[in-house]
Structures are given as structure tokens and as C-alpha cells.
C-alpha positions as CSV (number, residue, x, y, z in Angstrom):
1,M,-17.5,-4.2,-44.0
2,E,-20.6,-6.3,-44.7
3,G,-21.3,-9.5,-42.8
4,I,-21.9,-10.4,-39.2
5,I,-19.5,-10.2,-36.3
6,I,-20.6,-12.3,-33.3
7,A,-19.5,-10.7,-29.9
8,I,-19.3,-12.9,-26.7
9,N,-18.8,-11.4,-23.3
10,P,-18.9,-13.8,-20.2
11,G,-19.2,-12.3,-16.9
12,S,-19.2,-13.8,-13.4
13,T,-22.9,-14.4,-13.4
14,S,-24.0,-13.8,-16.9
15,T,-23.1,-14.3,-20.6
16,R,-23.7,-11.4,-23.0
17,M,-24.1,-12.1,-26.7
18,A,-24.6,-9.7,-29.7
19,L,-24.6,-9.7,-33.4
20,F,-23.3,-6.6,-35.4
21,R,-23.5,-5.8,-38.9
22,G,-20.9,-3.0,-39.4
23,S,-21.3,-0.8,-36.3
24,E,-25.0,-1.7,-36.0
25,E,-26.0,-4.1,-33.3
26,I,-28.8,-6.1,-34.9
27,A,-29.5,-8.6,-32.1
28,E,-28.3,-9.1,-28.3
29,E,-29.2,-11.2,-25.3
30,T,-27.9,-11.6,-21.8
31,V,-28.3,-14.9,-20.0
32,G,-27.9,-15.0,-16.2
33,H,-26.3,-17.7,-14.3
34,S,-27.0,-18.2,-10.6
35,R,-24.0,-18.6,-8.3
36,D,-25.4,-22.0,-7.2
37,E,-25.4,-23.1,-10.9
38,L,-21.8,-22.2,-11.3
39,A,-20.5,-23.3,-7.9
40,P,-19.6,-26.8,-8.9
41,F,-17.0,-25.5,-11.4
42,D,-13.7,-24.8,-9.5
43,N,-12.1,-23.7,-13.0
44,V,-14.4,-21.4,-14.9
45,A,-13.1,-23.0,-18.2
46,D,-15.2,-26.1,-17.1
47,Q,-18.3,-23.9,-17.5
48,F,-17.8,-24.0,-21.3
49,E,-20.5,-26.6,-22.0
50,L,-23.1,-24.8,-19.8
51,R,-22.4,-21.4,-21.4
52,M,-22.3,-22.8,-24.9
53,T,-25.7,-24.4,-24.5
54,Q,-27.3,-21.1,-23.8
55,I,-25.3,-19.5,-26.7
56,D,-26.3,-22.2,-29.1
57,R,-30.0,-21.8,-28.1
58,W,-29.8,-18.1,-28.7
59,L,-28.0,-18.5,-32.1
60,E,-30.9,-20.8,-33.1
61,E,-33.4,-18.3,-32.1
62,V,-32.0,-15.5,-34.1
63,E,-31.6,-17.8,-37.1
64,I,-28.2,-16.7,-38.0
65,D,-27.0,-17.6,-41.5
66,K,-23.7,-19.1,-41.1
67,Q,-22.7,-17.8,-44.6
68,N,-22.8,-14.3,-43.3
69,V,-20.6,-14.6,-40.3
70,I,-17.2,-13.0,-40.9
71,A,-15.5,-12.9,-37.5
72,I,-15.9,-13.7,-33.8
73,A,-15.0,-11.3,-30.9
74,G,-14.5,-12.6,-27.5
75,R,-13.8,-10.7,-24.2
76,G,-10.2,-10.6,-23.3
77,A,-9.1,-12.2,-20.0
78,P,-6.3,-11.6,-17.5
79,L,-3.2,-12.9,-19.2
80,C,0.4,-12.0,-19.3
81,P,1.1,-8.2,-19.7
82,L,0.2,-7.3,-23.3
83,E,0.2,-4.3,-25.6
84,E,-3.1,-2.7,-26.3
85,G,-5.1,-3.9,-29.2
86,V,-6.8,-6.9,-30.8
87,Y,-5.3,-10.4,-30.6
88,S,-5.6,-13.5,-32.7
89,I,-6.5,-16.6,-30.8
90,N,-3.7,-19.2,-30.9
91,D,-2.9,-22.5,-29.1
92,K,-0.8,-20.8,-26.4
93,L,-3.6,-18.4,-25.6
94,I,-6.1,-21.3,-25.4
95,D,-3.8,-23.2,-23.1
96,D,-3.4,-20.3,-20.8
97,L,-7.1,-19.7,-20.6
98,R,-8.0,-23.4,-20.0
99,T,-5.5,-23.9,-17.2
100,A,-6.4,-20.5,-15.6
101,H,-2.5,-19.8,-15.8
102,Y,-2.9,-16.1,-14.9
103,S,-6.3,-15.9,-13.3
104,N,-9.4,-18.0,-12.8
105,H,-11.7,-15.3,-14.2
106,A,-15.0,-15.7,-16.0
107,S,-13.6,-13.7,-18.9
108,N,-11.3,-16.7,-19.7
109,L,-14.3,-18.2,-21.4
110,G,-14.4,-15.3,-23.9
111,G,-11.4,-16.5,-25.9
112,L,-12.4,-20.3,-25.4
113,I,-16.0,-19.6,-26.8
114,A,-14.7,-17.3,-29.6
115,D,-12.1,-19.9,-30.6
116,H,-14.9,-22.6,-30.7
117,L,-17.3,-20.4,-32.8
118,G,-14.5,-19.4,-35.2
119,K,-13.8,-23.0,-36.0
120,R,-17.5,-23.7,-36.3
121,Y,-18.1,-20.9,-38.9
122,N,-14.6,-21.1,-40.4
123,V,-13.9,-17.4,-39.6
124,P,-11.1,-15.6,-37.6
125,A,-11.6,-15.3,-34.0
126,F,-10.2,-12.4,-31.7
127,I,-10.0,-11.1,-28.3
128,V,-10.1,-7.3,-27.8
129,E,-8.3,-5.1,-25.2
130,P,-7.6,-7.9,-22.7
131,V,-7.8,-7.1,-18.9
132,T,-4.0,-7.1,-18.7
133,I,-3.0,-4.7,-21.5
134,D,0.0,-2.9,-20.1
135,N,1.3,0.6,-20.9
136,F,2.6,1.3,-17.3
137,T,5.3,3.8,-16.9
138,D,8.4,2.5,-15.0
139,F,7.4,4.4,-11.9
140,A,3.9,2.7,-12.0
141,R,5.4,-0.7,-11.8
142,V,7.2,-0.1,-8.5
143,S,5.3,-1.4,-5.5
144,G,7.7,-0.6,-2.5
145,L,8.7,-4.4,-2.1
146,P,11.3,-5.8,-4.5
147,E,9.6,-9.2,-4.7
148,I,6.3,-7.6,-5.9
149,K,5.6,-5.6,-9.0
150,R,2.4,-3.6,-9.5
151,R,0.4,-5.2,-12.4
152,S,-1.9,-3.6,-14.9
153,R,-5.3,-5.3,-14.5
154,A,-8.3,-3.2,-15.4
155,H,-11.7,-2.8,-17.1
156,A,-9.6,-1.7,-20.1
157,L,-12.2,-2.6,-22.7
158,N,-14.8,-0.2,-21.4
159,I,-12.3,2.5,-20.2
160,K,-10.5,2.7,-23.7
161,E,-14.0,2.8,-25.4
162,V,-15.5,5.6,-23.6
163,C,-12.2,7.7,-23.9
164,R,-12.4,7.1,-27.6
165,R,-16.0,8.2,-27.7
166,E,-15.3,11.3,-25.6
167,A,-12.4,12.3,-27.7
168,E,-14.5,11.9,-31.0
169,K,-17.0,14.3,-29.4
170,M,-14.3,16.8,-29.1
171,G,-13.3,16.3,-32.7
172,K,-10.0,14.5,-31.8
173,N,-8.5,11.1,-31.7
174,S,-8.0,9.3,-28.4
175,D,-4.3,9.4,-28.9
176,Q,-4.3,13.1,-28.8
177,I,-5.8,13.7,-25.4
178,N,-5.7,12.7,-21.6
179,F,-8.5,11.5,-19.2
180,V,-9.0,10.3,-15.8
181,A,-11.4,7.4,-16.2
182,A,-13.3,5.8,-13.3
183,H,-15.0,2.5,-14.3
184,M,-17.4,1.6,-11.3
185,G,-19.2,-1.7,-11.4
186,G,-18.9,-5.0,-9.4
187,G,-15.2,-4.0,-9.4
188,I,-13.7,-0.6,-9.8
189,S,-10.8,0.6,-12.0
190,V,-9.6,4.2,-11.9
191,A,-7.1,4.9,-14.7
192,A,-4.8,7.7,-15.9
193,V,-5.3,7.5,-19.6
194,E,-2.5,9.4,-21.4
195,K,-3.0,9.8,-25.3
196,G,-5.2,6.7,-25.4
197,L,-3.0,4.5,-23.2
198,I,-3.6,3.4,-19.6
199,I,-0.3,4.5,-17.9
200,D,-1.5,3.7,-14.4
201,V,-4.5,2.1,-12.7
202,N,-5.4,0.3,-9.5
203,D,-5.7,-3.6,-9.8
204,G,-9.4,-3.7,-10.3
205,L,-9.4,-7.5,-9.7
206,L,-7.7,-8.0,-6.5
207,G,-5.6,-6.0,-4.0
208,M,-5.6,-2.3,-5.1
209,G,-7.7,0.8,-5.1
210,P,-11.1,1.5,-3.6
211,F,-13.3,-1.2,-2.3
212,S,-16.3,-1.9,-4.5
213,P,-19.7,-3.5,-4.1
214,E,-17.9,-6.9,-4.0
215,R,-14.2,-6.4,-3.7
216,A,-12.0,-5.4,-0.8
217,G,-9.6,-3.1,-2.6
218,A,-6.4,-2.0,-0.8
219,L,-6.2,-3.1,2.8
220,P,-3.9,-2.4,5.8
221,I,-1.0,-4.7,5.4
222,G,-0.4,-5.8,9.0
223,A,-4.0,-6.7,9.6
224,L,-4.1,-8.6,6.2
225,I,-1.0,-10.6,7.3
226,D,-2.8,-11.4,10.5
227,L,-5.8,-12.7,8.6
228,C,-3.7,-14.7,6.2
229,Y,-2.1,-16.7,9.2
230,S,-5.3,-16.7,11.4
231,G,-6.2,-20.2,10.3
232,K,-9.7,-19.1,9.5
233,Y,-9.3,-19.4,5.7
234,T,-7.6,-21.5,3.1
235,E,-5.8,-19.5,0.4
236,A,-8.7,-20.2,-2.1
237,E,-11.3,-19.2,0.5
238,L,-9.5,-15.9,1.2
239,V,-9.1,-15.1,-2.4
240,R,-12.9,-15.6,-2.8
241,R,-13.5,-13.6,0.3
242,L,-11.4,-10.5,-1.0
243,S,-12.7,-10.7,-4.5
244,V,-16.5,-11.5,-4.3
245,E,-17.5,-11.3,-0.7
246,S,-16.1,-8.0,0.6
247,G,-16.9,-4.4,0.0
248,L,-20.6,-3.4,0.4
249,K,-21.5,-7.1,0.3
250,G,-19.1,-7.9,3.2
251,Y,-20.3,-4.9,5.3
252,L,-24.0,-5.0,4.4
253,G,-24.7,-8.4,2.9
254,V,-25.9,-6.6,-0.3
255,A,-23.8,-5.9,-3.6
256,D,-26.5,-4.3,-5.5
257,L,-26.0,-0.5,-5.2
258,R,-29.7,0.2,-5.8
259,E,-30.5,-2.1,-2.8
260,V,-28.0,-0.2,-0.6
261,E,-29.5,3.2,-1.6
262,K,-32.9,1.9,-0.7
263,M,-31.5,0.9,2.8
264,I,-30.1,4.6,3.0
265,D,-33.5,6.0,2.1
266,N,-34.9,3.9,5.0
267,G,-32.6,5.4,7.5
268,D,-30.0,2.6,7.7
269,E,-27.0,4.4,9.1
270,K,-24.5,1.5,8.4
271,A,-25.5,1.5,4.7
272,E,-25.0,5.3,4.6
273,L,-21.5,5.0,6.3
274,Y,-20.1,2.3,4.0
275,Y,-21.8,3.8,0.9
276,G,-20.1,7.0,1.7
277,A,-16.8,5.4,2.5
278,M,-16.7,3.7,-0.9
279,I,-17.3,7.0,-2.6
280,Y,-14.6,8.6,-0.5
281,Q,-12.1,6.0,-1.5
282,I,-13.0,6.3,-5.1
283,A,-12.4,10.0,-5.0
284,K,-8.9,9.5,-3.5
285,E,-8.0,7.2,-6.3
286,I,-9.2,9.8,-8.9
287,G,-7.0,12.4,-7.1
288,M,-4.0,10.1,-7.3
289,C,-4.5,9.6,-11.1
290,A,-5.0,13.3,-11.5
291,A,-1.5,13.7,-10.0
292,V,-0.1,11.1,-12.3
293,L,-1.1,13.2,-15.3
294,K,0.2,16.3,-13.5
295,G,-3.3,17.9,-13.9
296,D,-3.0,17.6,-17.7
297,F,-6.3,16.0,-18.6
298,E,-9.5,17.0,-20.4
299,S,-12.0,15.6,-18.0
300,I,-12.8,12.9,-15.2
301,I,-15.0,10.4,-16.8
302,F,-17.5,8.4,-14.6
303,T,-18.5,5.2,-16.3
304,G,-19.8,1.6,-15.5
305,G,-23.1,0.5,-14.1
306,M,-22.7,2.6,-10.9
307,A,-22.5,5.8,-12.8
308,N,-26.1,5.6,-13.4
309,S,-26.7,6.5,-9.8
310,K,-27.5,10.2,-9.5
311,R,-26.8,10.0,-5.7
312,L,-23.3,8.5,-6.4
313,V,-22.5,11.0,-9.1
314,R,-23.5,13.9,-7.1
315,M,-21.4,12.8,-4.1
316,L,-18.4,11.9,-6.1
317,T,-18.5,15.1,-8.1
318,D,-18.5,17.0,-4.9
319,Y,-15.2,15.6,-4.0
320,V,-13.4,15.8,-7.3
321,S,-14.9,18.7,-9.5
322,Y,-12.2,21.1,-8.2
323,L,-9.7,19.0,-10.2
324,G,-11.5,19.6,-13.6
325,N,-14.4,18.9,-15.8
326,V,-16.5,15.8,-14.8
327,T,-18.2,13.8,-17.6
328,V,-20.7,11.0,-17.0
329,V,-20.9,8.1,-19.5
330,A,-23.1,5.8,-17.5
331,G,-23.3,2.1,-18.2
332,E,-20.6,0.1,-20.2
333,F,-19.9,-0.3,-23.8
334,E,-18.1,-3.6,-23.9
335,M,-20.1,-5.2,-26.6
336,E,-19.7,-2.3,-28.8
337,A,-16.0,-2.1,-28.0
338,L,-15.5,-5.8,-28.9
339,N,-17.3,-5.3,-32.2
340,A,-15.3,-2.0,-33.0
341,G,-12.0,-3.7,-32.4
342,V,-12.6,-6.5,-34.7
343,L,-14.3,-4.3,-37.2
344,R,-11.0,-2.2,-37.4
345,V,-9.1,-5.4,-38.2
346,M,-11.6,-6.6,-40.9
347,D,-11.5,-3.2,-42.4
348,G,-7.8,-3.1,-42.6
349,K,-7.4,-0.3,-40.2
350,A,-5.6,-2.4,-37.6
351,V,-3.4,-5.4,-37.5
352,P,-4.2,-8.2,-35.1
353,K,-1.3,-9.0,-32.6
354,D,0.0,-12.5,-31.9
355,Y,-0.1,-13.7,-28.2
């Protein structure tokens, strides 16, 4: 399919933008946003004008010909539980994003910005593989408390893309093969991927799985209850504490893995302890997903930004290599995945779903 697809991926402190012609990326840019710059906005949707100013400046710089734009791809946010795939943007979706009905997450801006650009260029706009795509088994939904169901919230966009790529390397489609995939970044999602579907995963946003550079992960219930009623935090303050001020940042004051590794190299025993404990917890989560798949998987995939660390890969492999083959797909491929999803729709290989 000729023509240009614009891909937009808002993150907590950055906005990534790219132009694609077919599967070829022809331009890209990442604009950073300081936490002080974003702090005044209680609802991330209110960052729209700030983010759009940067996007418009970039679109002017690349001198895009509006006649060549055929579609817009936006990052999918935490929404209601959804089937996998590509979704057309409609009024209900926009309302849920603007009101932060399901989560006040930076990716809410993906659909809002895509919708705006779609109307500007008079082309279709989509979100791809939202955070809350849900193919859980019935067993996976059970929490242990009747009032609470386990939810599927994960780095689905990158996980599904790397599994698709690894399957293609083996000469297979992703729906023919199983993987355990660990996306490791500011948040961590460890998924059991059965024939292309995420059938179980920890809640990578808040409340499950290993702690990460910024997030608390699963916590001892009794101590968490005590903290909730301690009077030290409002609900909003505690949510922020657990989601962006915990993990390595909470223990060490630093969330950048490279900085933590420098601390270890300089003999910081605390940094070595908490770094090792994070890897220990990731390994335990991988073991649980291997059990979910009953050992029937092709490989364990390490992906996300932390997979660039040779030290982390070596230590984590030492824990889990007995389970099976380990494959490292360092970095993330969200922009390519956004484009690929919309390209499948534009080429008639997939049908967009309604929200």
C-alpha cells in the first residue's frame, strides 16, 4: 500500500512520532517532556495541546504532503477488556480516553491525537493492540477474592510484535507457536503467549508481578492494608507512589538501569541487592508463565529497554535457562507494530474492530 501512515506513541515523559511508507520508516522523532512540565495536568488528556504543539512542529519540519497521508496509528490505552487487533476510533472511545474512565495513563493521548490528525487529513484513524487486550483463560481471571478479578493490562503492543517476528524467523505464523515473553522497561510484563494470544500476564501497570525500575509490583497484602490506613497518603498519592515512585527508584532514588549498574560497579551494596532482587522476581514470574503453558513453548523472549543490559540478561538467563531456550530481542518495536497493524487493515488483511 503506497502512501504515508503517521504513528503516534505518547509515553509518560516523551512523545514518539514516525512516518511510514509501507513497512519502511521514513522519518521519526522523540520529544521529551520533563515531569515538571507535565505536573500541572492532573488528567493526562489535558496535555493534548502541549503534545500537539510538538507534533505539529515536527510535521512542519518533515514537510509532509497531506495528500500522501492514508491513515493514522495511535497507541492503544488501558480501556475495557478487548479482543486483540486494530480498533477504529469512535465517540465512545474518545469519551473514555478524555475522562480517564479506565486509567489516567499517558497512552490515553494516543487515541485522542490520532483522532485529531485523522480529521485534519480526512483519513481513518486507529489504535492498535491496546494495553487491555484480553484473552485470559477462565482460571487466569480468578484472584482469590470474589470482589476482585485479575485484569489483563500489559505491554501487549511490543510483546505481540516480538512474538510475531520470532515466529517468522522460524518460518511459522505467530498463531502456530507459544512463547514466554518478558517485556522489561519502566514497567514489566511477563506473559504466557499461546498461539499468538496473551492468555496470562501480570498487571504491568499496577499491582502484580515483579517490581520494576519505577513500579512496586505485587506486595504483601497485610502491610499494604496498613499503609492504606496509615494516614500518610491520599488515594491519589498512594497510586502515584506505587506506580512511578517505587521499585528501584523507591529504594535507590534512581530509575535508570544504567545508573544503577554504575552504582554497583562503584561498590554500592544496596544497589547490588535491589538490582538482584528485581531480577529474582522477574525470574519467578517467568517460571509461573512457563507453568501456565505446561512447558510447551518455543523460547523465553527477553525484550524491552532493559534487555539491552548484558548484566541483566546474564543474571536472568542463569535463573531460567533450565526451562528452555532464551532469546533476546532488546529494545521495543512499538512504532513498527503500530504501523504494521494499520497496514494490515489498509491492505485488506485485517478488519478493524469497533469499540
